[in-house]
Each structure stands twice: as C-alpha cells, then as structure tokens.
MINULUM-214368 format. One line per field, with one value per residue (C-alpha): residue number from 1; residue in one letter; x, y negated, z negated. Coordinates in Angstrom, 2 decimals, always signed. Last residue first. Example, Ala and Ser with C-alpha at 12.3 -4.5 7.8 and 13.67 -1.06 7.14 Angstrom:
MINULUM-214368
kepa <- 2; 1;
romi <- S; A;
X <- +13.67; +12.30;
Y <- +1.06; +4.50;
Z <- -7.14; -7.80;
END
This chain:
MINULUM-214368
kepa <- 341; 340; 339; 338; 337; 336; 335; 334; 333; 332; 331; 330; 329; 328; 327; 326; 325; 324; 323; 322; 321; 320; 319; 318; 317; 316; 315; 314; 313; 312; 311; 310; 309; 308; 307; 306; 305; 304; 303; 302; 301; 300; 299; 298; 297; 296; 295; 294; 293; 292; 291; 290; 289; 288; 287; 286; 285; 284; 283; 282; 281; 280; 279; 278; 277; 276; 275; 274; 273; 272; 271; 270; 269; 268; 267; 266; 265; 264; 263; 262; 261; 260; 259; 258; 257; 256; 255; 254; 253; 252; 251; 250; 249; 248; 247; 246; 245; 244; 243; 242; 241; 240; 239; 238; 237; 236; 235; 234; 233; 232; 231; 230; 229; 228; 227; 226; 225; 224; 223; 222; 221; 220; 219; 218; 217; 216; 215; 214; 213; 212; 211; 210; 209; 208; 207; 206; 205; 204; 203; 202; 201; 200; 199; 198; 197; 196; 195; 194; 193; 192; 191; 190; 189; 188; 187; 186; 185; 184; 183; 182; 181; 180; 179; 178; 177; 176; 175; 174; 173; 172; 171; 170; 169; 168; 167; 166; 165; 164; 163; 162; 161; 160; 159; 158; 157; 156; 155; 154; 153; 152; 151; 150; 149; 148; 147; 146; 145; 144; 143; 142; 141; 140; 139; 138; 137; 136; 135; 134; 133; 132; 131; 130; 129; 128; 127; 126; 125; 124; 123; 122; 121; 120; 119; 118; 117; 116; 115; 114; 113; 112; 111; 110; 109; 108; 107; 106; 105; 104; 103; 102; 101; 100; 99; 98; 97; 96; 95; 94; 93; 92; 91; 90; 89; 88; 87; 86; 85; 84; 83; 82; 81; 80; 79; 78; 77; 76; 75; 74; 73; 72; 71; 70; 69; 68; 67; 66; 65; 64; 63; 62; 61; 60; 59; 58; 57; 56; 55; 54; 53; 52; 51; 50; 49; 48; 47; 46; 45; 44; 43; 42; 41; 40; 39; 38; 37; 36; 35; 34; 33; 32; 31; 30; 29; 28; 27; 26; 25; 24; 23; 22; 21; 20; 19; 18; 17; 16; 15; 14; 13; 12; 11; 10; 9; 8; 7; 6; 5; 4; 3; 2; 1;
romi <- I; T; F; T; V; I; T; L; R; M; K; E; T; K; T; E; D; S; E; A; P; Q; T; G; T; L; K; R; V; L; T; P; L; E; G; S; W; E; G; N; E; G; K; K; G; V; L; D; D; R; N; P; L; K; F; E; P; A; N; K; G; I; I; D; G; G; D; E; L; E; F; S; C; A; T; R; L; R; M; P; S; D; V; F; S; R; L; K; F; L; A; L; L; I; L; L; K; T; A; D; E; G; L; G; Y; G; R; I; Q; A; L; D; M; S; T; Y; L; T; I; K; D; A; T; Y; E; D; R; P; F; P; L; N; G; F; G; E; K; A; T; R; G; G; A; E; D; K; A; A; H; V; R; D; N; K; V; G; G; S; A; A; T; K; V; G; D; A; E; I; F; A; C; I; S; R; A; I; R; L; R; G; D; M; S; E; L; F; V; G; H; L; L; S; G; V; D; Y; K; F; V; T; K; V; F; R; P; R; D; I; P; R; N; K; V; G; I; D; N; Q; I; E; A; H; C; N; P; I; A; K; E; I; Y; P; S; N; L; R; H; A; E; L; V; S; S; T; L; F; E; Q; K; N; D; K; A; P; L; L; V; R; V; Y; S; L; G; R; L; P; E; I; L; D; N; A; S; D; D; W; C; V; A; E; L; R; N; A; M; S; Q; A; S; E; V; L; L; S; R; G; E; R; T; D; F; E; A; A; G; L; D; P; F; G; T; P; Q; F; R; H; G; Q; R; V; K; L; P; V; E; L; L; L; D; H; H; K; D; L; P; S; L; D; I; P; M;
X <- +48.07; +45.82; +41.95; +39.88; +36.18; +32.70; +29.85; +26.42; +23.47; +20.56; +18.72; +18.35; +21.29; +18.99; +16.40; +18.82; +20.41; +16.86; +13.97; +15.85; +16.16; +15.70; +18.53; +19.20; +17.50; +14.64; +11.90; +13.78; +14.62; +10.92; +9.76; +12.33; +10.46; +7.15; +7.66; +6.97; +10.55; +11.72; +13.16; +10.81; +9.59; +8.56; +10.35; +8.22; +7.44; +10.34; +8.55; +5.38; +7.39; +10.07; +7.17; +6.14; +6.89; +3.77; +2.28; -0.62; +1.48; +3.44; +5.62; +6.40; +6.34; +4.78; +6.57; +4.15; +4.17; +6.95; +7.81; +11.26; +12.80; +16.03; +19.58; +23.00; +26.12; +28.53; +30.29; +29.24; +26.33; +24.08; +21.00; +19.53; +17.88; +14.35; +15.23; +17.85; +15.97; +13.18; +15.38; +16.81; +13.77; +12.41; +15.58; +14.80; +10.96; +11.74; +14.66; +12.35; +9.34; +11.75; +12.95; +9.50; +7.92; +10.71; +14.38; +14.11; +16.31; +14.30; +11.84; +14.74; +15.85; +12.04; +11.72; +14.66; +14.65; +15.26; +16.03; +16.58; +17.29; +16.29; +17.44; +16.04; +16.93; +20.55; +23.17; +26.77; +29.91; +33.38; +36.26; +39.41; +42.84; +44.75; +47.77; +49.34; +52.57; +54.01; +52.46; +55.62; +54.91; +53.63; +57.33; +59.17; +62.39; +64.70; +65.84; +62.36; +60.63; +56.98; +55.16; +52.35; +54.77; +53.03; +49.45; +49.61; +46.20; +44.70; +42.70; +39.30; +37.45; +34.34; +32.65; +29.03; +28.72; +25.12; +22.98; +19.63; +19.40; +20.82; +21.19; +21.11; +21.91; +20.17; +20.06; +18.54; +18.89; +22.71; +24.35; +25.46; +28.89; +30.38; +31.58; +35.01; +35.50; +36.88; +38.94; +36.14; +33.46; +31.62; +29.02; +25.30; +23.88; +20.78; +21.70; +24.98; +22.75; +22.06; +25.78; +26.67; +23.01; +21.63; +24.96; +24.76; +21.23; +22.04; +24.84; +22.60; +19.77; +22.75; +24.37; +27.36; +28.60; +31.19; +34.77; +34.74; +31.70; +30.19; +28.46; +28.45; +32.37; +33.08; +31.32; +33.23; +36.40; +35.94; +34.97; +38.70; +38.88; +40.59; +40.73; +42.36; +39.36; +37.44; +39.94; +40.63; +36.86; +35.40; +32.31; +31.43; +33.97; +33.52; +33.59; +30.95; +28.46; +31.05; +32.54; +35.40; +37.93; +36.12; +38.38; +39.11; +39.48; +41.59; +44.20; +44.74; +42.78; +43.38; +41.38; +37.72; +35.81; +31.92; +30.64; +26.94; +23.43; +20.49; +19.76; +20.22; +18.03; +15.68; +18.82; +21.05; +23.49; +26.78; +29.98; +28.10; +28.73; +28.71; +25.56; +24.75; +21.60; +21.58; +25.28; +24.19; +21.83; +24.76; +27.42; +25.19; +24.67; +28.52; +28.16; +25.44; +26.98; +25.86; +25.51; +25.83; +25.35; +22.89; +23.25; +20.29; +17.03; +18.23; +20.80; +24.49; +26.93; +28.79; +30.50; +32.46; +36.15; +37.75; +41.31; +40.27; +36.22; +34.28; +30.80; +28.77; +29.23; +25.74; +24.53; +21.30; +21.09; +19.86; +18.52; +19.20; +15.96; +15.32; +12.54; +12.13; +11.80; +10.93; +11.16; +9.87; +10.72; +9.01; +5.69; +2.41; +2.94; +3.84; +0.41; +0.62; +3.09; +0.66; +2.61; +1.42; -0.21;
Y <- -2.84; -0.73; -1.68; -0.17; -1.22; -0.11; -2.55; -1.31; -3.28; -5.68; -7.29; -10.69; -11.46; -9.67; -12.49; -15.20; -13.20; -12.66; -10.06; -7.69; -3.75; -1.66; -0.09; -3.21; -2.30; -4.69; -1.91; +0.43; -2.01; -3.28; +0.40; +0.85; -2.22; -1.20; +2.24; +5.60; +6.59; +8.51; +12.20; +13.50; +15.54; +12.06; +10.31; +8.43; +4.61; +2.15; -1.06; +0.59; +3.48; +0.99; -0.96; -4.57; -7.34; -9.37; -12.26; -14.58; -15.72; -17.72; -20.09; -17.54; -14.75; -11.71; -8.40; -5.89; -4.24; -1.49; -3.61; -5.00; -3.56; -2.00; -2.95; -1.35; -3.13; -1.20; +0.68; -2.05; -3.36; -0.31; -1.48; +2.08; +1.19; +0.22; -3.40; -3.04; -1.48; -3.83; -6.78; -5.26; -4.14; -7.88; -9.00; -6.32; -7.39; -11.16; -10.48; -8.11; -10.33; -13.31; -10.76; -9.64; -13.40; -14.76; -15.71; -19.40; -19.57; -21.95; -19.16; -17.65; -21.25; -21.94; -18.88; -19.60; -16.34; -17.12; -14.64; -14.87; -11.92; -12.59; -11.52; -12.87; -12.66; -11.92; -9.67; -9.91; -7.81; -9.20; -6.67; -6.85; -4.63; -2.25; -0.48; +2.79; +3.47; +2.86; +0.96; -0.51; -3.86; -1.91; -0.71; +2.36; +0.91; +3.15; +0.51; -1.41; +1.83; +1.53; +3.56; +6.01; +8.74; +11.37; +10.65; +7.31; +5.95; +3.09; +1.14; -0.54; -3.68; -5.24; -8.59; -8.65; -12.44; -14.10; -15.20; -17.03; -16.71; -14.32; -15.01; -12.91; -13.80; -13.72; -15.54; -14.94; -17.40; -17.69; -20.37; -20.08; -21.35; -21.79; -25.54; -24.58; -22.56; -19.03; -18.36; -20.30; -18.12; -18.73; -16.19; -16.16; -13.50; -13.35; -14.07; -12.63; -9.23; -9.19; -8.39; -8.28; -9.20; -11.53; -13.21; -13.68; -14.74; -17.36; -18.94; -19.39; -21.01; -23.25; -24.45; -25.86; -29.14; -28.85; -27.97; -24.23; -23.20; -20.55; -18.49; -14.97; -16.09; -16.38; -13.10; -11.04; -12.89; -12.02; -8.41; -7.99; -4.25; -3.65; -5.20; -8.33; -10.25; -7.24; -6.24; -9.84; -10.09; -13.07; -10.82; -10.14; -12.43; -10.08; -6.97; -4.26; -4.82; -6.12; -2.58; -0.69; +2.04; +4.92; +7.94; +8.72; +12.11; +13.51; +14.87; +11.33; +8.45; +4.78; +3.81; +2.59; -0.42; -0.84; -4.06; -4.68; -4.49; -2.89; +0.49; +2.67; +1.00; +4.35; +6.45; +4.63; +2.14; +4.06; +5.81; +9.05; +9.73; +5.84; +5.21; +1.56; -0.48; -0.53; -2.04; -4.95; -6.26; -5.38; -7.46; -10.38; -10.03; -10.25; -13.69; -14.93; -14.03; -11.55; -11.98; -15.90; -16.69; -18.97; -20.89; -23.23; -23.98; -27.46; -25.41; -24.95; -22.31; -19.34; -17.57; -14.64; -14.47; -18.09; -17.53; -15.10; -14.52; -12.17; -10.58; -9.67; -6.73; -5.52; -4.88; -4.16; -0.11; +1.57; -0.02; -3.62; -5.48; -7.14; -9.71; -10.57; -14.48; -14.41; -17.16; -17.23; -20.46; -22.65; -21.72; -22.06; -19.08; -16.83; -15.26; -14.23; -11.70; -8.68; -5.50; -3.41; -0.09;
Z <- +5.39; +7.59; +6.52; +8.94; +9.96; +10.07; +10.76; +9.49; +11.41; +10.87; +13.50; +13.48; +15.82; +18.72; +18.32; +19.63; +22.39; +23.98; +24.27; +21.96; +22.26; +19.41; +17.46; +15.24; +11.92; +11.03; +11.63; +9.32; +6.70; +6.80; +6.12; +3.32; +1.55; +2.15; +0.73; +2.54; +2.33; +5.58; +5.54; +7.89; +4.88; +3.16; +0.66; -1.92; -2.11; -2.00; -3.81; -5.35; -6.63; -8.09; -9.87; -8.81; -11.01; -12.01; -10.26; -11.40; -14.17; -11.74; -13.83; -16.17; -13.84; -15.43; -16.46; -17.22; -20.63; -21.90; -24.90; -25.82; -22.50; -23.60; -24.07; -24.48; -25.61; -27.33; -24.69; -22.30; -19.98; -20.76; -18.99; -19.20; -16.10; -15.48; -16.22; -13.33; -11.00; -11.51; -10.72; -7.76; -6.29; -6.60; -4.57; -1.99; -1.97; -1.48; +1.29; +3.24; +3.01; +4.61; +7.16; +8.32; +8.28; +10.58; +9.77; +9.02; +6.30; +4.69; +3.23; +1.27; +0.12; -0.89; -2.73; -4.86; -7.25; -10.82; -13.76; -17.33; -19.65; -23.24; -26.68; -30.00; -33.43; -32.88; -33.98; -32.97; -32.51; -33.96; -34.14; -35.98; -35.13; -36.98; -35.15; -36.66; -35.09; -31.15; -28.57; -27.36; -28.76; -31.84; -32.49; -31.71; -30.72; -32.84; -35.09; -35.13; -36.19; -37.29; -39.52; -38.46; -36.53; -34.61; -35.30; -34.29; -35.32; -33.75; -35.97; -36.48; -37.32; -38.32; -38.26; -37.18; -36.27; -36.29; -33.47; -33.61; -29.67; -27.27; -23.49; -20.37; -17.03; -13.69; -10.42; -6.68; -4.08; -4.65; -2.20; +1.28; +2.57; +5.75; +5.47; +4.55; +8.10; +8.81; +5.36; +3.48; +4.28; +1.30; +0.28; -1.72; -3.75; -1.90; +1.75; +1.18; +0.45; +4.28; +5.19; +9.13; +10.91; +7.83; +8.22; +11.82; +11.55; +8.78; +10.73; +13.95; +11.68; +10.19; +13.59; +11.73; +13.38; +16.40; +16.96; +16.42; +14.62; +17.11; +14.50; +16.53; +17.42; +13.95; +13.07; +15.77; +14.67; +11.02; +12.05; +13.87; +14.70; +12.59; +9.01; +7.40; +6.79; +5.83; +2.92; +2.33; +1.38; +2.75; +3.82; -0.03; -2.11; -5.22; -2.92; -3.81; -1.01; +1.22; +1.19; -0.04; +0.70; +2.00; +3.15; +7.06; +8.24; +10.90; +8.76; +7.36; +9.07; +8.10; +5.20; +5.47; +4.89; +5.55; +6.22; +5.00; +6.58; +5.35; +7.20; +4.07; +1.17; +0.66; +0.41; -2.32; -0.30; +0.43; -1.36; -1.89; -5.33; -6.07; -4.82; -4.44; -4.83; -8.51; -8.44; -6.54; -9.26; -11.65; -9.73; -9.60; -13.46; -13.79; -12.06; -13.83; -17.03; -19.45; -23.40; -23.45; -27.26; -29.33; -32.52; -33.54; -32.20; -30.90; -29.06; -29.85; -27.79; -28.32; -25.44; -26.68; -26.38; -25.07; -24.03; -21.37; -21.51; -23.50; -22.56; -25.36; -27.88; -29.51; -33.17; -34.65; -34.34; -30.90; -27.56; -28.84; -27.78; -24.64; -23.91; -19.95; -18.64; -15.18; -13.01; -9.44; -7.03; -4.52; -5.85; -3.86; -1.71; -4.58; -5.62; -1.99; -2.36; -2.12; -1.77; +0.80; +0.15;
END
C-alpha cells in the first residue's frame, strides 16, 4: 500500500523528537572529542550533554543501509546508486575495498578520486563545470546518478571545484538533559609482573605493570534523539515526483531502521525507545513515522521486494532507454572502480 506523504505537503521540514532510555541500568557513555572529552553544555533547564553528534549519526544512518557480510547495500535497497571501490585483481579475483556509502567524504574520497577508470573525470564531464557558473539542476542529477545518498547526507566535491557542495538534507543528533557525572574507574592488570621495572625498561609507557585509570560515565533525567528532514531542499532538487518521493522514503527508512535497532552506540552506551508508541512529527502531528515493513515490504518468490521504496528503486535504476540525455542522468547506477595505489 502506498505511503501517504500528503500530511507533509504544507511543511518545509519534518522534525522528530524521540524519547530514549538507557537499555540497562542508568549509566551511559557519551561520544568524546580530542582535548575536550565529553561535550557538556548549559541550558536554561540546567546541565546537558551531547551524546551523539550529527556527523556520527550520519554514519549510523548509512550503516543501517549496508550489509557488512555482503559488502553491499542491504537487499531491499540494491539498485540505489553508489560508487564501489575494488582492489586490483589477484588470482583473477577483485576484493572489495570501500564505497561512497562508507567513505567520510563520499564521492570526494581519495580512494574514488585516484581510482581507475577515472570516475571523477566522468562526474566532472556530466556536471560540465569548467569555466562557467554551476548548473545546479545538472549537478544534482549527476549526484543522483552516481551516489544518491549524497543528496541526503551532503557532499563537497572540492577536488573538482570548490563550488560543488550540497548540504545535509537529513540531520540527527542525541542529547541528554539533567545530566550528572557517574565517576568510576578500573585497572589494566599485568598478570606477569604487576610492578614497574624502570631499570629493565618495563614501565607503564611500554604497557607493562598494573595501570589504574579513571572513568566518567553519565546519568540523565531525559535523553532525546532529534531529527530533521529538510523537505524544501529535497523538493528543490527538481528531480521529479518519483525521485523526490524516493529520497523522502529513503530518509524515513534510515530513521525507522535506526530506532528499531538495538542503538548500541558504544560498549557502555545502549539505548531503546522510551515507549513503543507511534513516532509523531513535532511540527507535523498528523504524520507518523512509517514502519519498516510499510517502507520495504516483503521479499517475493521472484526475489523482488514489494514495498514502495524498493519499487521506486527499481523504477529509477538506469536500464531503461531515456528520451534525452537530460532524463538519462536521472537514472541511478552502480559505478565500479579499482584503487591501484
């Protein structure tokens, strides 16, 4: 059954605020930053904490689409465009190295830029940026063709042209409010020689001896996953009704898959939904986040998934003839390159 997105028609974005709770116990381990540690900050309500950053959440929203055991997209999403990077052939077999889905800079990854055939030259030729203003519709259609995820998570093709950038159209982060520090510690035991031996060169610097360490975790009165989808930006791509709906459904699939997962962010940081009710739009209360089965459906005997999202993926995959070059660039494709350095 088609997913009704009409409640979003009058909104330029979709905001979700999803209450979370620690899966077991009370303590959790937040993200940390070099030379800073945990990112605590003050609000009018008191002390708060950044539990997971926007950049980390972007990686997690991509991870729910990727099958590590197959080194490929999960089955319902196969057909979405991305660049797949392989190693040179060895014993007539090429091993998987990475992909634009996994790389921090997506299409601007050095493993793609320096691969053969020259994918960047193809992209640059499709965009046609030399010595002229950026043709934004042409740029967007090219990105859709090579790496559709970049239209959700953003990309900056600075190695081609410093003007070629797309901002994130989906953003998520996790914050905790009313936080308190839960101080603890531990020790790394050396079962062979617990004491240090400076004369023998066996010191803590080399990893010898018993090494005690402090540890700070946190408790919180409230933990919230905040997400926003810039519907105006997605519609503004001008990709047509099917491609626009695919992008919105793909973003919703990522969010639903993440909240349905164990949400184990780190060894000592695992969350679950505070309640099992519907997830309702903060600014669009008439819209609720679809279930995963509603988005991708079931796998049929013919191997095809029945949901609206995989149906749109098949429709927009570039195997059908196009009426013109302009419409041809709207078809998604898998691009395979080899990294040889």
